[in-house]
MARDRENNU-235827 format. One record per residue (C-alpha): residue number from 1; residue in one letter; chain; x, y, z. Coordinates in pm, 1 decimal, always signed. Example, Ala and Ser with C-alpha at 12.3 -4.5 7.8 and 13.67 -1.06 7.14 Angstrom:
2
<1, A, A, <+1230.0, -450.0, +780.0>>;
<2, S, A, <+1367.0, -106.0, +714.0>>;
end
This chain:
222
<1, M, A, <-93.8, -617.0, +1527.1>>;
<2, S, A, <+66.8, -881.4, +1744.0>>;
<3, S, A, <+411.6, -1002.0, +1635.7>>;
<4, S, A, <+326.4, -1362.7, +1723.0>>;
<5, K, A, <+298.2, -1577.8, +1414.1>>;
<6, T, A, <-21.6, -1756.3, +1314.1>>;
<7, P, A, <-18.7, -2107.8, +1165.2>>;
<8, L, A, <-197.8, -2134.4, +830.0>>;
<9, F, A, <-165.3, -2499.0, +725.2>>;
<10, E, A, <+82.7, -2786.1, +700.4>>;
<11, I, A, <+241.0, -2948.9, +396.6>>;
<12, P, A, <+227.2, -3326.7, +452.6>>;
<13, H, A, <+458.6, -3606.5, +336.3>>;
<14, L, A, <+768.6, -3393.9, +286.9>>;
<15, M, A, <+1105.2, -3551.5, +205.9>>;
<16, K, A, <+1448.5, -3390.2, +219.6>>;
<17, G, A, <+1714.4, -3401.8, -49.7>>;
<18, T, A, <+1993.9, -3200.7, -209.8>>;
<19, F, A, <+1955.0, -2974.5, -510.6>>;
<20, I, A, <+2186.5, -3055.0, -801.4>>;
<21, A, A, <+2085.0, -2856.6, -1111.3>>;
<22, R, A, <+1798.8, -2693.1, -1302.2>>;
<23, P, A, <+1795.9, -2817.4, -1663.8>>;
<24, N, A, <+1502.4, -2588.7, -1745.7>>;
<25, R, A, <+1251.0, -2362.5, -1570.9>>;
<26, F, A, <+1022.2, -2642.2, -1458.6>>;
<27, I, A, <+1264.2, -2928.1, -1389.9>>;
<28, G, A, <+1514.5, -2968.8, -1109.9>>;
<29, E, A, <+1760.8, -3248.0, -1046.6>>;
<30, I, A, <+1785.7, -3354.5, -683.4>>;
<31, K, A, <+1981.5, -3615.3, -492.7>>;
<32, Y, A, <+1770.1, -3838.0, -269.7>>;
<33, K, A, <+1884.0, -4156.7, -98.0>>;
<34, G, A, <+2197.8, -4162.5, -308.4>>;
<35, R, A, <+2015.9, -4133.8, -642.2>>;
<36, I, A, <+1970.5, -3844.0, -883.5>>;
<37, E, A, <+1600.0, -3782.4, -939.9>>;
<38, T, A, <+1395.9, -3528.5, -1137.7>>;
<39, A, A, <+1149.5, -3296.1, -965.1>>;
<40, H, A, <+896.3, -3039.1, -1079.9>>;
<41, I, A, <+964.4, -2668.5, -1007.7>>;
<42, H, A, <+641.0, -2469.6, -1013.0>>;
<43, D, A, <+800.3, -2124.4, -978.4>>;
<44, P, A, <+896.8, -1982.5, -1322.1>>;
<45, G, A, <+1122.5, -1717.9, -1163.7>>;
<46, R, A, <+1501.0, -1736.7, -1187.0>>;
<47, L, A, <+1557.6, -1827.2, -818.9>>;
<48, K, A, <+1932.7, -1792.1, -877.9>>;
<49, E, A, <+2004.8, -1706.4, -514.2>>;
<50, L, A, <+1808.2, -2009.3, -393.7>>;
<51, L, A, <+1843.8, -2302.2, -633.3>>;
<52, I, A, <+2216.4, -2352.2, -607.6>>;
<53, E, A, <+2404.1, -2680.2, -612.9>>;
<54, G, A, <+2417.3, -2836.2, -266.8>>;
<55, A, A, <+2115.9, -2652.1, -123.7>>;
<56, E, A, <+1872.9, -2859.8, +82.1>>;
<57, V, A, <+1525.8, -2897.0, -64.5>>;
<58, L, A, <+1195.4, -3027.6, +64.9>>;
<59, F, A, <+975.1, -3212.0, -180.6>>;
<60, T, A, <+677.4, -3444.6, -213.1>>;
<61, H, A, <+571.3, -3710.8, -457.6>>;
<62, S, A, <+422.5, -3558.9, -771.4>>;
<63, N, A, <+92.6, -3632.7, -942.3>>;
<64, G, A, <+238.0, -3510.0, -1271.6>>;
<65, K, A, <+488.1, -3648.0, -1521.7>>;
<66, L, A, <+788.0, -3612.3, -1290.3>>;
<67, K, A, <+841.9, -3828.1, -984.1>>;
<68, Y, A, <+882.6, -3547.0, -730.2>>;
<69, Y, A, <+767.5, -3188.0, -669.5>>;
<70, I, A, <+990.9, -2932.8, -493.7>>;
<71, K, A, <+813.0, -2729.1, -225.9>>;
<72, A, A, <+1089.5, -2535.7, -49.5>>;
<73, V, A, <+1462.8, -2468.6, -46.8>>;
<74, S, A, <+1691.5, -2382.0, +243.7>>;
<75, A, A, <+1870.3, -2045.4, +234.9>>;
<76, K, A, <+2041.4, -1857.8, +517.9>>;
<77, N, A, <+1882.4, -2072.6, +789.3>>;
<78, E, A, <+1526.3, -2041.8, +663.8>>;
<79, W, A, <+1303.0, -2257.0, +447.9>>;
<80, V, A, <+1180.1, -2061.1, +145.3>>;
<81, L, A, <+861.1, -2180.0, -24.9>>;
<82, I, A, <+898.2, -2192.9, -404.9>>;
<83, D, A, <+569.9, -2362.6, -496.0>>;
<84, T, A, <+361.2, -2090.5, -660.2>>;
<85, A, A, <+61.2, -2326.0, -669.8>>;
<86, L, A, <+29.6, -2262.1, -294.0>>;
<87, H, A, <-8.1, -1884.4, -327.3>>;
<88, S, A, <-385.3, -1880.7, -365.0>>;
<89, R, A, <-441.4, -2107.4, -66.4>>;
<90, I, A, <-199.9, -1907.2, +150.6>>;
<91, A, A, <-363.9, -1578.7, +51.5>>;
<92, E, A, <-710.3, -1709.6, +139.2>>;
<93, K, A, <-590.8, -1803.0, +486.9>>;
<94, V, A, <-432.5, -1460.0, +535.2>>;
<95, F, A, <-756.7, -1289.0, +429.5>>;
<96, E, A, <-917.7, -1456.8, +730.9>>;
<97, I, A, <-659.8, -1296.7, +961.1>>;
<98, L, A, <-631.8, -940.0, +834.8>>;
<99, P, A, <-908.2, -704.7, +954.0>>;
<100, E, A, <-901.7, -524.7, +617.6>>;
<101, F, A, <-1078.1, -826.6, +464.5>>;
<102, S, A, <-1321.4, -905.4, +746.4>>;
<103, N, A, <-1623.1, -764.0, +562.5>>;
<104, V, A, <-1574.9, -960.0, +239.3>>;
<105, R, A, <-1897.2, -1148.9, +161.9>>;
<106, E, A, <-1808.6, -1331.8, -159.8>>;
<107, L, A, <-1474.9, -1464.7, -284.2>>;
<108, R, A, <-1425.5, -1589.0, -638.6>>;
<109, K, A, <-1105.3, -1732.3, -787.0>>;
<110, E, A, <-941.5, -1695.5, -1127.6>>;
<111, V, A, <-1170.2, -1424.7, -1262.6>>;
<112, K, A, <-1122.9, -1266.2, -1605.2>>;
<113, I, A, <-1071.1, -892.1, -1571.8>>;
<114, G, A, <-997.8, -696.5, -1888.7>>;
<115, N, A, <-727.5, -888.2, -2077.2>>;
<116, S, A, <-606.1, -1083.3, -1774.0>>;
<117, R, A, <-712.4, -1358.4, -1540.1>>;
<118, I, A, <-684.0, -1220.8, -1186.1>>;
<119, D, A, <-637.8, -1443.8, -879.3>>;
<120, F, A, <-939.5, -1327.2, -678.0>>;
<121, L, A, <-1251.5, -1119.0, -691.9>>;
<122, L, A, <-1345.6, -1010.8, -338.4>>;
<123, D, A, <-1706.6, -896.7, -371.0>>;
<124, D, A, <-1652.0, -673.3, -676.9>>;
<125, V, A, <-1283.6, -587.5, -611.4>>;
<126, P, A, <-1010.7, -772.9, -809.3>>;
<127, L, A, <-703.9, -883.0, -614.2>>;
<128, E, A, <-381.0, -1015.8, -764.5>>;
<129, V, A, <-131.6, -1220.1, -558.7>>;
<130, K, A, <+244.1, -1211.9, -619.2>>;
<131, G, A, <+497.7, -1427.3, -435.3>>;
<132, V, A, <+836.5, -1280.6, -346.0>>;
<133, T, A, <+1151.6, -1488.4, -290.1>>;
<134, L, A, <+1426.7, -1232.6, -365.1>>;
<135, V, A, <+1564.3, -1019.7, -80.1>>;
<136, K, A, <+1858.9, -779.2, -90.5>>;
<137, N, A, <+1971.1, -562.1, +200.5>>;
<138, E, A, <+1656.4, -664.6, +391.4>>;
<139, I, A, <+1434.3, -534.8, +109.0>>;
<140, A, A, <+1208.6, -785.2, -67.1>>;
<141, L, A, <+1217.6, -727.5, -443.2>>;
<142, F, A, <+970.4, -832.4, -711.7>>;
<143, P, A, <+1011.3, -969.0, -972.3>>;
<144, D, A, <+1329.6, -1179.3, -989.9>>;
<145, A, A, <+1280.7, -1220.9, -1366.9>>;
<146, P, A, <+1112.4, -1002.0, -1630.6>>;
<147, T, A, <+735.9, -1057.1, -1623.9>>;
<148, E, A, <+519.2, -913.0, -1898.7>>;
<149, R, A, <+225.6, -1094.5, -1741.2>>;
<150, G, A, <+291.9, -932.3, -1403.4>>;
<151, A, A, <+312.4, -584.8, -1555.2>>;
<152, R, A, <-19.1, -645.7, -1733.9>>;
<153, H, A, <-180.2, -763.8, -1410.1>>;
<154, V, A, <-81.2, -444.0, -1228.4>>;
<155, K, A, <-219.0, -235.5, -1516.4>>;
<156, E, A, <-553.0, -417.9, -1492.5>>;
<157, I, A, <-561.1, -370.3, -1114.4>>;
<158, I, A, <-510.0, +3.8, -1162.1>>;
<159, E, A, <-784.3, +27.6, -1424.1>>;
<160, H, A, <-1030.5, -163.5, -1204.0>>;
<161, N, A, <-930.1, -6.2, -869.7>>;
<162, G, A, <-822.9, -341.1, -728.0>>;
<163, I, A, <-569.0, -469.8, -478.2>>;
<164, I, A, <-210.6, -595.9, -515.3>>;
<165, F, A, <-115.8, -854.5, -254.2>>;
<166, F, A, <+247.2, -960.9, -203.1>>;
<167, L, A, <+341.2, -1278.1, -15.1>>;
<168, I, A, <+701.5, -1246.8, +104.7>>;
<169, F, A, <+865.9, -1583.5, +166.6>>;
<170, R, A, <+1195.9, -1461.6, +314.9>>;
<171, K, A, <+1284.4, -1238.3, +607.8>>;
<172, A, A, <+1254.8, -873.4, +501.2>>;
<173, Q, A, <+1190.7, -530.7, +649.9>>;
<174, S, A, <+1016.9, -375.5, +347.9>>;
<175, I, A, <+925.6, -446.5, -14.2>>;
<176, G, A, <+970.5, -265.1, -342.9>>;
<177, P, A, <+992.5, -322.6, -718.6>>;
<178, N, A, <+1303.9, -473.7, -875.7>>;
<179, I, A, <+1364.4, -178.0, -1107.4>>;
<180, E, A, <+1681.3, -313.1, -1270.5>>;
<181, M, A, <+1519.8, -648.5, -1349.8>>;
<182, D, A, <+1186.9, -521.9, -1487.3>>;
<183, P, A, <+1146.1, -145.8, -1546.5>>;
<184, K, A, <+796.5, -189.0, -1693.6>>;
<185, F, A, <+657.2, -374.7, -1393.2>>;
<186, S, A, <+826.8, -125.9, -1161.6>>;
<187, K, A, <+677.3, +169.0, -1349.4>>;
<188, N, A, <+330.0, +16.6, -1326.2>>;
<189, L, A, <+367.8, -56.5, -954.4>>;
<190, S, A, <+483.5, +301.5, -888.3>>;
<191, K, A, <+184.6, +427.8, -1084.6>>;
<192, A, A, <-44.9, +208.3, -874.7>>;
<193, R, A, <+98.0, +353.8, -555.8>>;
<194, K, A, <+58.8, +712.9, -679.7>>;
<195, K, A, <-304.6, +640.4, -763.5>>;
<196, N, A, <-359.9, +507.3, -408.3>>;
<197, I, A, <-424.5, +152.3, -522.0>>;
<198, K, A, <-419.8, -72.6, -214.6>>;
<199, I, A, <-92.7, -264.5, -194.5>>;
<200, F, A, <-54.4, -518.2, +84.9>>;
<201, A, A, <+259.2, -714.2, +168.2>>;
<202, V, A, <+277.8, -987.3, +431.2>>;
<203, Q, A, <+563.7, -1192.9, +573.4>>;
<204, I, A, <+514.0, -1568.6, +536.7>>;
<205, S, A, <+744.1, -1823.4, +701.7>>;
<206, F, A, <+779.5, -2199.9, +680.5>>;
<207, D, A, <+945.4, -2423.6, +940.5>>;
<208, G, A, <+971.9, -2729.5, +719.1>>;
<209, K, A, <+624.5, -2848.5, +810.5>>;
<210, T, A, <+385.5, -2560.8, +882.7>>;
<211, I, A, <+328.5, -2235.2, +693.4>>;
<212, Y, A, <+286.0, -1926.4, +914.0>>;
<213, F, A, <+159.9, -1571.6, +876.5>>;
<214, E, A, <+410.5, -1344.7, +1052.2>>;
<215, R, A, <+312.8, -980.4, +997.7>>;
<216, K, A, <+241.1, -707.8, +747.5>>;
<217, I, A, <+545.7, -557.6, +576.2>>;
<218, P, A, <+569.0, -187.5, +478.0>>;
<219, L, A, <+647.8, -63.2, +127.9>>;
<220, S, A, <+996.0, +74.6, +64.6>>;
<221, D, A, <+1056.7, +413.3, -96.6>>;
<222, F, A, <+986.1, +394.3, -468.9>>;
end
């Protein structure tokens, strides 16, 4: 596959500010035009390596209770998307690019499979999307916080012979489970791999305006 990146879509009306603090999982304090404002954080992960005091953030006006909505944070000279509400839309665009999905006839969203609600049903194959923002030693790691829900999703994908689809939002050379953070999820993901469940991982980049598909990323040894 060509290494040239493919634009997916733009995020309009972005503003730039400075991250101050995270009072709880879904609220961030940012400094914008000399004032401290509150902004929604849609990613429930820890994001400890990203949401640090003084980091630049990109945000939009919010339609919810808070005034603003954080979309991305700057880290090591790259913009990292932290809006998990975008994952489904990004994945759909990537499906249009990858030849592995070229024969899909019907796509359904948010489908109940077993005891879980899975992101997509492609024809009769369930597909769950996971976004990755943690990278160590060029290896993307998921999750960055314990996720009982994520472990359950992988179990359902195994039982229904589905697909696991990772969106990697930072530069990485491979991806694997974060064993120390969540042994249960890691065990389930390893089981999925041993059972030849399809696991895709793709590099996604963001230049502060446009989201791009970069390339597929291989799995690390696990």
